[in-house]
N, C-alpha and C positions, 0 to 999 in steps of 0.2 A: 626725741626719737623721731619728732618729722621733718626736723634738719637733717637726718642722720638719714633718714628713708634718700631725699632729694640728691642730698653728696654721695651716695650706693648706685641710685638711677644715672645720674652724668654719665658716673664713672665705668658703666655698661656699654649707655651710649657712646661714648668713648672708643671704648673696646672693638664695639661693634665698625665704628667707619674706619679704625686701622686697616690702612692694605693689611693682609696676611702673605706674609711669607714664607713658603714653604721649599727647603730644598731639598730636592728631587736628587736621586743618583742617576748617572751617564745610562744607567740601564734598564731603570724605568722611564729614563726619559727616554728611549727609543725606546722600549715597548707602550708608552702613552701615543706618540708616534703613526707606529704601525697601528693600532688600535680605532683609528679616527681620530675624531673633531673631541676637544677637550670637554668633559660634560658639563651638561646645559646649554650649550649651543645647539642641541634638535640635532634630528637626523636630516644630511643634505641627502636629497634624492637626484639620483643622478639618473637609474634604467625608469622608467615608464613604471607607476604603483602596481599594471598589472599585472609584472615581470614575475614568475617565479628563477628561484633562480637558486640551484643549490651548488658551494663552494669545496674545495677543499677535499679532507677528506670525508665527508658526507658522499660526496659527487663519488669520488670513486667505490667506496664501500658499495653505492647505489648500483653501477654497475655492473661489479664483479656479480652482486644476487641478480641483474638481469640475462646478464649471460647463462648466470647456473640458471636462472629457470627457464629459457632458450633449450640449454645442453638435458635437460631434465625431459623435457618435452622426448625427444629426440631418441635419449636414452636406448630404449626398449626396444627402439628397431635395429638394432646393430647383429648381426652375425645370423647364425642358418635359424634359431629359432626366435629369432625376433617377431613381434607379434602387430599388427596390422595399426591403421589409425583411420577412423572412419572422419571426410571430414563437410560438413553442410557447407554449403555456401550462400549469399542472401536469397539465389534465384529459387534455391529448394534444390539441387543440384547435390549428388552425393560423387563423395572420391572417397578412392578404399583403397590402400600405398600404403608400404612403408619406406621409401624412395623421400632419404631425409630431405634432397631440394622442393622438393612436391607439395611435402607435409609441410612447411615455412611455406614455403609459395602461398602457400589457401589460406595462413591463419593471420589473422589481425592483429597487427601488435601495437601499441603508442608507446613505450619506450624505446628513443634512440637509437641507445646503445645495441636492443634488442633489433633493434632495425638491421643493424650494421652488421651482424650478426647472421642475419637471416642475408645478406651481400654474401657474405663468405661462402655460402654453399651452392648458389647459384653463379658465382665465378669459376669456385671447383667442376660442377658442370660444363661450363660452357668450356672449361679451359682442357680438363680428362674426362669426363663425362663420370666418373666413379669415385666412389671415397666424401660423398657428399658427408654424409652420418660423421663418419667419421673425423672431419673435421671440424664438426660442430662442437661434438664431444670433446676432443681435443683444445681446440678455446678457451670453451665454456671451466674445461680442468686447470688448463694454463693459468686462467683469473684466479681460477680459487685458490691454486696454490698461493695465487700472490698475497692474496689477503693478511697474513697474517705479515709479511710485510710491512703493510702500507699502517696496520695496524701499530706499529712498536716503530710511526714513522721512520721509516727507511725511505729516504725519498723516493719517486719513483724512477728518476733518469738512471738509478742505479739497479733499483731491479731491471728495467730493461737494459742496461748494458750487459747482465747478466745471463737476461736471454738471448741475446742476438749470438753471445760470445757461444752457448749453451747450440745455439741451432745451426754455429757453422760445425761445433764436434761431432753434432748426430748427425749432420750431411755428411761428414766424412765414414762414420761407420758408419753408413748406408752405402754408401761407394764400396767399403770395401766387403761387403756381406752380398755384394751383387752377384747374378750372374747372368751371363749370356747365352741366350738361347736359340735356334736358328727357326726364325716362320714358317719357314716349311715342315716342322718338323710337328704333327698331327698332334698327337699323345702327348706331347709338351702343351702345347695351345691349349688342348683341352680341357687339361687341371685347370688352364690360368682361366680360361672362362668360366671354367667349375666353382671357381672360387669368390668370384665376381655375383655371380648369378644360384648360388648353393642356399646366399642370404635372404632370398629375392619368393615370392611368392611362389612361382610358375615353377620352384625346385623339382618340382613333382616328374616333371616332363624336360630333367634336365639335359638329355641326350639329347632330342630332339631340337630342346633351345641353343645346343651350345654349335652342334652341327651347320644352324641358317645361320648364325650369325660368325661362324668360322666363315661361311660360303659367300656370305651376303659378303662379308671387306674382304675378301680375299680377290671375289668378284671386280670390288668396284675399284680395288688397290692397281696405281697404276706407277711405272718410275717414270718418273720426267726425266728427258734427257738430257744431260746438262755440257758444256762447251767444251770441246776436246782439251785436253791433257790435266782437266781434273781427277783426280784419280777413283777409279771405281768408287769406294767409298762413300764417294760425297755425293754420291746418288741419292736423288730426294723422291723421294715415296708421296703419292698427292692423295688423295683417301677422302673420296668427299662423300660421306654417309648421306646429310642430310641432302642432296640431291641428285642423287642416282641410284640411292636404294630407299627406293619406298616404299609405305609400308600400307598394308590394304585391310584393312578392318574389316569383316563382312564375318555379321551375328550368324549364328547359327554353327550347327556340326562339331564336330569336338576338338582340342586342342590337339592331339594328335595327327591331325590333317593335317596342322600349319605345312606351307613348303616354302624355300624361295625357288623364285625360278630359274633358270636358266637362259630366262631372256624376262619380257616386260608383256605389260598386261593394263588393262585401263578401262575405266567403266562406260562405253560406247557403245551402241548398236548401229551395223551398217545403215547408211541413207538408204537403200532402197529395195525393199523387201528378194527382188528378183538375184540381187547378187549375191556371191559366191561367197559362203561361212566357212570352207575347208580346205586351205591353199598349202601344198607343201612345197619347198622350196619357191614361198614369191619372191618377186621382183620390187621394193618397199617405194615409194618415192613421197618425200617428207614436204612440203608447200609451208611459206606463212603466206600466198597470197590469198584474195577472193575468189574464187571461181562461180561469180557474177559476175554482171554487167557492175561499170564501176560506176557508182552515184556519185554526182559532182560534188566536191570538197561544199562550195558555196552554193546558192540558194540560183540556181536558173529558168527562164524562163527562156518558152519557146515558143514563139508567133507563129504559126501557117498559113498559108494562106489555097495551096494550092493541096487537094486530099490525096493525091500522092504520097506527098509530101510523109508525109502520117506513115506510110507503108515502109516508105525507105526509111524512115529511123525507127522503126521496131528492126527492119530488118535488120540497119546497121546493130543493133543487139546483141539479135541472136549471131551475126556474124562475127560479132567479137568474144562471144561465152566458144560459138564453135571454132574457131581460131586458138583459142586456150586451152581446149581439148583436143582439140586435133596435135596442136606440140606435145602435148602429155600423151597421146596414145601416141604416137611416134617412137617411143622410147618400150615400148611393150612392156607397163610397167604389169602388175597384180593387184596390186592396193597403193591406191591414193590418200594420203592424211594430210588434211590440213588445218588450221590455227582458223581459221573465217568458215566464211560462209560457204555451201554448194549448191547451185543454183538450181531448179527444180530441170533446167534442160541441161545442164552439165551432168545433171544424176542420168539424167536420159544415153546421155552420148556415152556414158559409163558402163548402162548395163551392156547397150548394146557390144561395147567392145569386149563385153566381161572384165570391166575391173571392180575393184569391191572400196571401193572410198567413203572417208569418216570427214566428220566435220566441225570444226567449232574443239579441237581437243587443245587442254590449256597446254603453255607452253612446256611447264615443265613436264609435264608428259613429253612434251615432243621431241625436247633433249636427250630424256632415257631412253628413248624406241631410237634416234638416231646412234647415243652410243651404243646400243646394243646389236644392231640391227648392221655398225656399218657404216651410215648412209649418212648422206649430207642435209641438210636444211636449207629450199633454192628459196630465193624471195619470189623472184618473177618467172614465168613458163617460157619467156621466151629464153634462158641465159641456164636450161637443165643441159648438160653435160651426160655420159654414161657414164661416169665413176661420181656422179651425182648418188646415185639407184643402190642403195642395200641392201644386199645381197646371203647377207649375212645370219638369218635366219632360217631354220631348218621349218620351220613349221606354224600356221596360221590357223587360228579356229578360234568361232564363236562357241561360248560356250553360256549356260544358263544359269548362275546359282541365286536362288532362291526366288527373288522376285524379279532380277537384273540380269541384262547382258553384260556380258565381258569378252572385246578381243584380248585371245593370247598369241603372246608372237614368243613360243616356245625354241626347243633345242637352238641355238644359237650358235654358233661357233668364235670362241672365246668373247664371249659377252662382257660389257664394262660400267654397262650397267645392271642392276636387276630389282625387280619386285619383290618383296618381301607379303606372302598373304597370311592373315593369320586367319584363323573362326575359333570360336568359343561360344557360350552360353549366352553369355550378355556381357552388354557393351560394358559396363563396369570389368570383369575379366577382361575382354579387349586392350582398354585402355593400359591396367596394370602388366597386361603380360608389353603391351608394346611399351611399358616403359622401361621396363624388365632386360626387354630383349636390345631398348637403345644404350643404355648399360654394359651391356653385355660388348655388342659393337666398339665402342668407343675402347671400352679394354683392348681389344684383338686392334684397333686401330694404333693407341697407343703405340703395343709393344710393335708393329709394323715399322712406327719411326723411332722405337729406342729399345732394339729389342735385349735389356737386359729385367730379371726379374729379381722379385725379394721376398722371402716366405711369408707367409702370411700368416692367421691363427695368431694373430699379435705377437710372434716370433721376432718378429723386427721389434718391433712397439718394446718387450723386451731387452729383447739386447742394447738398442740405442739406449733403454734405462742405466741397463748394467754396466756399458761403457761410460756413460755420464758420471755415475758413481767414481768410478775408478777415478778420471780427468776431474774430480772433482774436488780429490782429495788433496789432490797437486796446488790446487787454486790458495792464493794467499786474500784475507783481509774477509773483506763486506759481499764480494761477488757470488763467495762461494752458496753461503746460501740459497740467490736465485738462480743459478747454476743448478745444484744440486734437486730443482724443486722443479728444473723441467723434467726433468730424470724421472724426480715422481709420477710428472704428471704424465709421462708417457706409459707408464704403469695402467692407465684409465680403460685403454683398449682388452686388455685380454683381462683386467678385473670385469668387465663389463662383458663381454664374451661367456667368464665361466657365471655369472650371473643369472645373463639371458635365457643359462641351458638348468640355475636350479639347485646349482651343487654351490660346495663351500665353498664361499669364494677367497676365506683369509687360505685356508688349508691350498687348495689351488695354484692360488699366486704366489705362495711362500715355495709350495717345491719347484713354479718354473722358477722363479729368480733363483733358484742355489742351484738345479740347473745351470743356468746361463753362469753363475755367477763361480758355482764347479770350473767349468769349461775356460774362464777365464784363466782360474789357476793353471788349468792345466799347460795352459796354453804359453803363461811365463813362464812356469818352470821350465818348457819344452826349449821354447825361442826367445827368451829372456824380455827386458823388457816391452819391446811394444810389438810383439808378436800381438796378432789376434787373430782372434779363434772365429773358428764358422758355428753357432750352434744356431742351431733349426727346428728348437724344441718349440713348439708353441700348443694351441688349446682346441682340441677338436671339438667347435662350437656345435656339435647336436648330441655329443654324448659330455661335455666338458670335462674331458680325460687325455690330462698330457701325450701327444705324439710328434714323430720329428715328420716336420711340415716334408722332407725333400722325400720320406717314406714316402708318406702320406698324401700329397703331389697338390700341396695347395697353393700356389703361387700367387702373387699379384703387382703389376707391372711395375716399372722401377718411376717409370713420372710420375704416376699415380702418389705411392707413400710420397713422394719427395716432394709434388705440390702438396699433400696434405699438411707437411708440418709444415713446408715453409710457411705458409698460409695461416695454419695457426699460431705460432710464436706469433708471425707479425703484426695478426691485427691483435691476438694479445698486450703485445706492445704500443703498436697505438690507442686499443680503451685504458692501459693503464696510465697514460700520458692527461688523458682528459683531466684535466684539475676543477672542469668550471662549467657549468650545463645551465643556459638559459632561454627559458623555453619564455617564447609569445614573444616572440623578437619583430620588428616594424614592417607591416603588411606590403606589401610590392604596391606601387602606383602612389605611394602618398606623400 
């Protein structure tokens, strides 16, 4: 038995030392190559051990969930029945708003994809000023609709191709739906701003707000003269709301007291108590040079040997100021405004000559006064000409509002700048109204630039959705899925509108879809394959009923809608292309 045991063990030893030969098929070999080093080699660390990395499908699904989370934050703030969000910042201040961009700006987010979604609403705000909420909801919905494709292993590039194709189709549908409008048609413009402001907090004072936005923008807009030979349509409009339509928020009073001045006002008091506080048809002179003795740029020391020389020095200073004042007084202005200081001596001369003076006005305010009154800002007193003096103002008056004094320049002839005065109960109310008003002004500005409109209330989105569904049936192959998904994603706007009203979502959206589909069929019967129906049915955001937007009078600017759809699809494509998220990259400076 011992002998047999020994023999057995040597055989085992021989087996274990013999090299193992295993035959792998071609596919297994390639699989092994893609899976990394063969077993037993140990893991090779390329990245730092602290880095977190999510790859492939995991990263894409993570991104989609992040986008969904961001869209969910904002979803309830769409439409006239929208909810407000209250945000606390680290300093303990509060912001109460339903402006999509404002909410996302305040929210602190750590996920990288969510951050890039938030950038979208900021871009939308800077580009067209409205539609910040819709763009996030749409982009989120595009990504959510891409999720089933990602799960069934369809390559992201295929999805993206389908999405881009759908985007082109959607833009064409919008082009066909668009309606051209005359900028001076007040009723049309009002219904347009209504759709923008109706969803906001200030919708109770709608009429005042709409009139204010229209008046402010049409005041500020001016045509830039084009070179001779170009046709009249290429005349560019310049609408600089930021610089020339200043919003002054004064707490107190009623919201119905808000006005747009046909002129400007600023928060300054006259420099000398004896100066006039009310002047009709004043002559206004604007300076940006100091009316006091010039101090040397570099430090200068003067040694005086004679007592008389000191008096001469003082006299020279006084004469210098007197000389400047005399140069100004020669033009008989009623009001002198400078961006720099006015010395006591200059004040004395002005008061004697019955001139009202203001000092240390902001440069931006000075520019506004110049645009409103037709004056030119002069840099040196010895270069004043008669045409530099502004005579466009009808009435100058100092008024005390609350604790402060304000200078009003009103009744200007054809002012190209204006001040919007907002009054309201508290700072929060004023801030919210200012945000709403700036949205409304942006909308009017967009229409001045591109006078085309699209129906609001989810009608455009529904038309695009039905149109894409029709077009998608003609497509072949794998792209059809993503193409149709964009059409479905478009329905999120009417769906959210009806959701925020509290009506039955499924019933409303189905009815709306049926309306649009019926219009398509009708058009095909009458006009053949390529006929396009203009179906303007949408959802009335307040009651949740279906209405014809043309009769209901809710329109949105073409540029806003187009920008929303473009941004949403393009960002969804970008986020889908991400397949690897590495966090904890190298620190700068190492």
